[in-house]
C-alpha atoms as one frame of an Amber mdcrd trajectory, in Angstrom:
protein
-194.248  13.472  -2.018-191.086  12.612   0.053-189.579  10.511  -2.590-189.930
  13.423  -5.025-188.928  15.992  -2.373-185.677  14.006  -1.774-185.010  13.471
  -5.575-185.776  17.319  -6.145-183.187  18.308  -3.419-180.737  16.042  -4.586
-180.806  17.443  -7.974-180.407  21.198  -7.217-177.403  20.045  -4.994-175.918
  18.195  -7.986-176.440  21.290  -9.871-174.723  23.453  -7.499-171.752  21.095
  -7.011-171.426  21.055 -10.614-171.718  24.835 -11.141-169.050  25.493  -8.269
-166.742  22.571  -9.183-163.261  23.802 -10.231-161.628  22.292 -13.321-158.182
  20.891 -13.026-156.112  21.558 -16.113-153.092  19.367 -17.011-150.834  20.762
 -19.589-147.552  19.718 -20.783-144.635  22.299 -20.302-142.810  23.120 -23.609
-139.063  22.844 -22.224-136.931  25.740 -22.430-133.562  25.676 -24.665-130.578
  24.437 -22.797-129.316  26.951 -20.725-126.038  28.554 -22.092-123.787  31.638
 -21.350-125.597  35.022 -22.368-124.035  35.513 -25.695-125.355  38.180 -28.187
-124.290  40.079 -31.281-123.308  43.515 -30.241-122.380  46.485 -32.210-119.442
  48.548 -30.626-120.042  52.165 -29.831-117.422  54.781 -30.274-117.178  57.546
 -27.431-114.965  60.628 -28.287-112.887  61.781 -25.565-111.191  65.134 -26.472
-108.732  66.216 -23.948-107.487  69.697 -23.448-104.597  70.522 -21.268-103.368
  73.909 -20.699 -99.718  75.105 -20.789-100.164  76.666 -17.521-101.162  73.128
 -16.044 -97.979  71.709 -17.645 -95.994  74.942 -16.378 -97.212  74.212 -12.778
 -96.540  70.327 -12.943 -92.804  71.026 -14.147 -92.190  73.633 -11.409 -93.447
  71.059  -8.799 -90.953  68.623 -10.246 -87.901  70.558 -10.958 -87.569  72.809
  -7.887 -84.607  74.015  -5.831 -81.256  72.055  -6.873 -82.345  70.704 -10.351
 -79.285  69.077 -11.285 -75.881  67.853  -9.605 -72.732  66.138 -10.856 -70.226
  65.667  -7.847 -67.834  63.508  -9.865 -65.288  65.493 -11.609 -63.146  62.392
 -12.578 -65.154  61.449 -15.454 -65.265  64.354 -17.505 -63.118  66.968 -15.176
 -66.228  68.758 -14.483 -68.664  69.179 -11.406 -71.655  71.039 -11.666 -74.796
  72.314  -9.479 -77.869  73.773 -11.096 -80.717  75.703  -9.113 -83.892  77.168
 -10.549 -84.047  80.563  -9.259 -87.190  81.482  -9.924 -90.666  79.669 -11.514
 -90.359  78.136 -15.131 -92.404  79.691 -17.545 -93.818  77.668 -20.835 -95.570
  79.292 -23.339 -96.519  79.059 -27.140 -93.056  79.676 -28.937 -93.956  82.828
 -31.183 -91.245  81.830 -33.483 -93.003  78.617 -34.319 -96.380  79.046 -33.255
 -98.998  76.214 -32.537 -95.881  74.014 -33.301 -93.232  74.210 -30.641 -93.453
  75.323 -26.709 -90.832  77.770 -25.209 -89.469  77.302 -22.037 -87.815  80.127
 -20.028 -85.651  78.490 -16.993 -83.971  81.174 -14.485 -80.912  79.675 -12.908
 -78.063  79.780 -10.833 -74.940  77.356 -11.671 -72.000  76.642  -9.795 -69.217
  74.728 -12.112 -66.101  73.282 -11.364 -63.824  72.855 -14.319 -60.640  71.077
 -14.244 -57.761  71.657 -16.151 -54.526  69.665 -16.180 -53.006  66.175 -16.482
 -51.665  63.373 -14.894 -48.223  61.878 -15.659 -46.358  59.281 -13.750 -48.572
  59.225 -11.034 -48.382  62.987 -10.506 -51.234  65.235 -10.836 -50.898  68.398
 -12.451 -54.406  69.878 -11.795 -55.939  73.363 -11.746 -59.628  73.397 -10.647
 -61.646  76.651 -11.075 -65.351  77.483  -9.990 -67.648  79.202 -12.145 -70.706
  81.167 -10.947 -73.643  81.411 -13.427 -76.762  83.631 -12.984 -78.913  83.944
 -15.942 -82.063  82.982 -17.917 -82.127  79.870 -20.371 -84.695  79.917 -23.116
 -85.433  76.401 -24.641 -87.885  75.376 -27.527 -89.306  71.847 -27.688 -91.293
  69.876 -30.235 -93.970  67.967 -28.851 -95.421  64.748 -29.611 -97.743  61.945
 -27.593 -95.609  58.229 -27.345 -97.139  55.707 -24.935 -99.566  57.611 -23.261
 -97.116  60.438 -22.576 -96.561  63.705 -23.784 -92.673  63.726 -24.930 -90.938
  66.774 -25.690 -87.527  67.078 -27.776 -85.867  70.379 -26.221 -83.356  72.433
 -27.953 -81.175  75.302 -26.000 -81.536  78.404 -27.857 -79.977  81.100 -25.821
 -78.587  82.113 -22.245 -79.059  85.830 -21.249 -76.840  86.832 -18.202 -78.520
  88.728 -15.246 -74.930  89.518 -14.014 -71.644  88.684 -15.975 -70.328  85.003
 -15.210 -67.231  85.038 -12.615 -64.610  83.079 -11.629 -63.088  82.516  -8.434
 -59.485  83.433  -8.579 -57.711  83.680  -5.250 -60.892  84.231  -3.322 -62.367
  86.891  -5.532 -64.698  86.828  -8.608 -63.428  87.716 -11.561 -65.636  88.289
 -14.727 -64.760  85.745 -17.232 -67.829  86.039 -19.606 -65.457  85.361 -22.704
 -64.574  82.048 -21.394 -67.842  80.794 -20.241 -70.036  81.356 -23.318 -68.133
  78.839 -25.306 -68.549  76.381 -22.586 -72.092  76.715 -22.234 -72.286  73.354
 -24.662 -70.994  71.536 -21.853 -74.162  71.381 -19.899 -76.946  72.398 -22.163
 -77.500  68.962 -23.171 -77.994  68.333 -19.607 -80.301  71.165 -19.071 -82.364
  69.862 -22.042 -82.954  66.492 -20.952 -83.977  67.803 -17.578 -86.641  69.580
 -19.248 -87.676  66.720 -21.369 -87.657  64.410 -18.182 -89.696  66.827 -16.062
 -92.301  67.275 -18.693 -92.445  63.620 -19.555 -92.977  62.740 -16.099 -95.552
  65.309 -15.281 -97.347  64.582 -18.739 -98.110  60.754 -17.987-101.907  60.742
 -19.102-102.183  57.027 -18.273-103.193  57.139 -14.822-105.568  60.136 -15.226
-107.416  58.279 -18.265-107.535  54.732 -16.906-108.584  56.021 -13.594-111.448
  58.074 -15.523-112.441  55.068 -17.587-112.645  53.029 -14.796-115.055  55.238
 -13.192-116.847  55.592 -16.203-116.933  52.099 -16.908-118.142  50.991 -13.283
-122.133  49.856 -13.918-124.347  52.597 -12.538-127.910  52.420 -11.887-130.290
  54.267 -14.435-133.850  53.260 -12.935-134.704  52.137  -9.049-137.950  50.801
 -10.120-136.862  48.722 -12.919-133.739  48.142 -11.320-131.731  48.745 -14.935
-128.072  49.482 -14.981-125.963  50.687 -17.419-122.693  48.902 -18.248-119.724
  50.359 -20.489-117.166  47.597 -21.453-114.188  49.156 -23.036-112.384  47.570
 -26.189-109.726  50.066 -27.468-108.618  53.736 -27.078-107.405  55.517 -29.858
-105.462  58.862 -29.680-104.214  61.196 -32.360-101.224  63.253 -31.903-101.146
  66.066 -29.574-101.842  69.336 -31.441-100.688  72.795 -29.738-103.563  75.904
 -30.250-102.919  78.963 -28.217-102.230  78.194 -24.731-103.386  74.745 -24.520
-102.703  71.317 -26.003-105.567  69.312 -27.711-105.402  65.564 -27.420-108.147
  63.651 -29.372-108.793  60.450 -27.763-111.700  58.032 -28.496-112.837  54.592
 -26.920-114.521  51.566 -28.849-116.796  49.781 -26.288-119.778  48.050 -25.780
-122.770  49.507 -23.855-125.321  47.489 -22.279-128.448  48.049 -20.188-129.076
  45.385 -17.789-132.197  44.525 -15.853-132.061  43.109 -12.043-129.180  43.205
  -9.771-126.104  45.276 -10.200-123.814  43.439 -12.921-119.912  43.278 -12.139
-117.501  45.553 -13.949-115.751  44.204 -17.149-113.128  46.847 -17.048-109.608
  45.573 -17.005-106.849  48.339 -17.032-104.234  45.741 -18.094-106.058  45.264
 -21.592-106.273  48.956 -22.579-103.858  49.638 -25.241-103.620  53.030 -26.549
-103.636  53.059 -30.325-102.456  56.030 -32.734-105.058  56.817 -35.176-105.017
  60.120 -37.635-108.593  61.229 -37.032-111.704  60.255 -34.523-115.011  61.302
 -35.168-116.635  64.133 -33.205-119.811  62.524 -32.608-120.565  59.633 -29.774
-122.497  56.643 -31.271-123.609  54.352 -28.483-125.215  51.364 -29.567-126.859
  50.063 -26.125-128.022  46.438 -25.532-130.901  46.534 -22.924-130.762  43.464
 -21.372-134.086  41.924 -19.793-133.819  38.388 -18.593-136.661  36.437 -18.468
-136.895  36.108 -14.993-137.224  40.160 -14.601-139.628  40.379 -17.612-141.864
  37.731 -15.830-142.018  40.007 -12.647-143.079  42.838 -14.865-145.816  40.853
 -16.791-147.016  39.369 -13.524-148.003  42.824 -12.254-149.649  43.607 -15.655
-152.011  40.853 -14.758-152.708  41.750 -11.262-156.535  42.179 -10.413-157.756
  41.231 -14.138-160.405  38.448 -14.467-160.801  36.685 -17.914-163.844  35.296
 -19.096-167.583  36.051 -18.546-170.760  34.832 -16.190-169.501  32.272 -13.846
-166.447  31.091 -16.002-163.679  33.206 -14.960-160.016  32.990 -14.191-157.408
  35.243 -12.834-153.589  35.253 -13.949-151.587  34.527 -10.330-147.975  34.356
 -12.095-146.176  34.566 -15.561-143.099  32.810 -16.534-141.518  33.280 -19.786
-138.477  31.669 -21.815-137.006  30.921 -25.149-137.694  27.828 -27.306-137.054
  27.627 -31.141-136.910  31.086 -31.943-140.157  31.803 -29.965-141.180  32.932
 -26.621-143.087  30.596 -24.263-145.397  32.259 -22.006-146.686  30.089 -18.966
-149.829  31.646 -17.324-151.083  30.382 -14.078-154.630  30.565 -13.848-156.857
  30.374 -10.611-160.849  30.123 -10.978-162.970  27.804 -12.942-160.221  26.460
 -14.159-156.731  25.855 -12.292-153.751  25.218 -14.064-151.279  26.565 -16.383
-151.822  27.622 -19.708-148.864  27.797 -22.212-149.020  30.379 -25.012-146.506
  31.174 -28.007-145.561  34.378 -29.663-142.568  36.570 -31.199-141.252  39.564
 -29.383-141.847  42.837 -31.122-141.006  46.459 -30.351-144.146  49.413 -30.756
-141.892  52.553 -31.286-145.059  54.649 -30.713-145.413  53.124 -27.071-141.954
  52.038 -26.683-143.368  48.535 -25.679-142.093  45.073 -26.173-144.959  42.961
 -26.892-145.750  39.318 -28.257-146.989  39.065 -31.953-149.012  36.254 -33.417
-149.896  35.059 -29.590-151.556  31.679 -29.766-151.827  28.477 -27.355-149.280
  25.805 -27.517-150.785  22.690 -29.473-150.864  20.701 -26.198-152.787  23.504
 -24.282-155.267  24.410 -27.111-156.362  20.529 -27.417-156.836  20.137 -23.664
-158.761  23.739 -23.581-161.125  22.220 -26.137-161.796  19.196 -24.316-162.362
  20.913 -20.871-162.970  24.298 -20.948-163.762  25.608 -24.554-164.828  29.038
 -23.397-161.009  29.716 -22.260-159.778  28.870 -25.779-161.977  31.425 -27.770
-160.135  34.054 -29.593-161.343  37.017 -27.573-159.936  35.937 -24.240-156.727
  35.092 -25.908-156.589  38.851 -27.411-157.440  40.148 -24.090-154.605  38.331
 -22.336-152.370  39.385 -25.496-152.977  43.083 -24.056-151.347  42.178 -20.640
-148.452  40.268 -22.407-146.314  43.212 -22.926-143.884  45.485 -20.913-142.821
  49.212 -21.463-139.144  50.197 -21.832-140.322  53.951 -22.307-139.313  54.559
 -18.700-136.208  52.526 -18.945-135.222  54.655 -22.047-136.144  58.225 -20.743
-134.735  57.334 -16.999-131.673  56.296 -18.976-131.568  59.291 -20.870-132.091
  61.224 -18.061-129.621  59.410 -15.828-126.878  59.588 -18.585-127.373  63.326
 -19.136-126.234  63.756 -15.355-122.949  62.435 -16.380-122.522  65.060 -19.191
-123.317  67.981 -17.182-119.589  68.637 -15.710-119.414  65.522 -14.209-115.964
  65.059 -12.424-115.195  61.270 -12.221-111.716  62.421 -10.439-110.073  65.460
  -9.511-109.113  67.845 -12.415-111.225  65.767 -14.896-114.633  67.235 -16.256
-117.077  65.741 -18.637-119.694  67.523 -20.643-121.764  66.536 -23.721-125.277
  66.156 -25.097-127.512  63.391 -26.261-130.087  63.084 -29.167-133.114  61.038
 -28.985-132.913  57.488 -28.323-133.679  55.371 -31.471-134.809  51.489 -31.154
-132.793  49.305 -33.518-133.783  45.651 -33.171-134.478  42.650 -30.658-132.228
  39.619 -30.207-133.504  36.519 -28.469-131.111  34.348 -26.228-131.648  31.423
 -23.955-131.793  33.703 -20.745-132.704  37.259 -22.137-134.482  39.395 -24.434
-131.854  41.795 -25.932-133.385  45.336 -27.311-130.832  47.252 -29.057-131.064
  51.211 -29.110-128.988  53.703 -30.709-127.933  57.089 -28.838-126.025  59.944
 -31.078-124.384  63.051 -29.252-121.043  64.375 -28.163-119.067  64.040 -25.293
-116.052  66.428 -24.212-113.561  65.462 -21.460-111.572  68.314 -20.312-108.567
  68.135 -18.005-108.414  71.493 -15.992-105.395  71.390 -13.558-103.903  68.075
 -13.555-103.686  66.366 -10.064
C-alpha cells in the first residue's frame, strides 16, 4: 500500500509539474533591412499667400522716411546750384484718378531754398552772381508701380507744382516775386524730387524681411497632438509672386509657396527652413486654393509603443493555455512589416508575424493585412505550442495590430485651424483661411517609418495690415 501511495503521489506531482511548466519558445529573428536615411516620395503642396497692402500704410511708411529736410545739395561748384528741400506737411498717396488702378498719385507739400549761381571764371578771376530762391508749394507726382526682387518699385513722374505763394528772390535783402523766372527752372530739381519719392517707397516697401520672417514662423515645426506627440513641419521649396496690382485704396500681391508638408510622430523635429535658399520667382497667375499633401510619418519605434498599449490587459488562448503580449516591436523587411510579439504565460518567447500595412478610411486606422506567422515561428509553434498557431488566435491578435491616426488627423485639423483664424506670426501680418475634409491618399514604407500621405484642400490669405 505504501508503494502504491508513493507511486500515486509521484504521478500526481508529475501531472501538476507538467501542467504548470512554461514552454520556452526559441525563434529566429527576421533581421530588418539595412538602416538608411529617411527618404520617401513627396508630392509638393502649394499654399496661396495673397498679400494686401493699403495705400495708407505706404503713405505712413513714406512719411516716416521723408521727414523735415528731405533733400540737401550744398555743393554749388559742380552745377552752380545749392538746394535744400523740406517737407512742409504729410505726404498724401492715393489712387491716381487720371489713371485709376494703374498709377498712384503723390501730393508733396514742400518748401525749397535754392541758390543759383550765374557767371563765369576767366583768367582766375570769378565773375559770379549768386541768387537765393524761396519756394513754397505743393508738388503732384504720378507713379507707375511694379514688384522687383521683393520690393515695390515706382517710376515717378513730376506732374505739376502749385504755389501756395508766389516764389521770391532775395535782392538786396528783400524778397522779390520771380514766378516767371522760377517756373521754367523747375526742371532743374524735379528729377531729384522724383528720385527721392522712388527711393523712399522702395525703402519702405521691401517685402523680403516681412515675408521671410512670416515664413520662418510658419515653417517652425509646431505640435499637433500632445498624446501622440505629432508635429507639423512645413519645408519651403520656392516662393512665387505675380506683379503687384492696384485696386481702389490698396495693392494686391499674389504670392504662393511650393513646399513639402510633413506630420512627424515623436520628439520635436528640427526646422528645415533656410532663408538664404528662398528665391522669389515671378509668375503670371497663382491658384486660389491651398493643396496640401501631408506626409504623416510614424516611426517604427513610436508605432510599436502605440501597439504595445493596444495589447495591454489582453490574454490569448483558452483554458490553462494562455499568453499575454508584453511588448511589440515592428520593422520593415522586403516590402513587408515584421511584427515581434514578446509573450508570457504558457509560452515564453517572441512570436514573429508579417503583414502588409493598409489604411481603413472608415475607422481611419492603419492595420496589417494578410497577417501570418513568419515561417520559422510557425514551424516551431507547430512543434511546441500548436494551439498558439491556430488561426483564431492569430485573428484575435490581428485586431490589436493596428493603430488609429484619426486623433492625429482631427487634432491636426483642429490645430491647423487655429493658425487660420487671424493668426499673427508677426506684427502687422495676419493669416486667415479655411480647410476642407482631410482625405487619405496612400501608404509608403521606408526603412525607418510608415509614411501615410493625406490631402487637404482649402484657402489661405495673408494680409499685411500696417507695415511694421
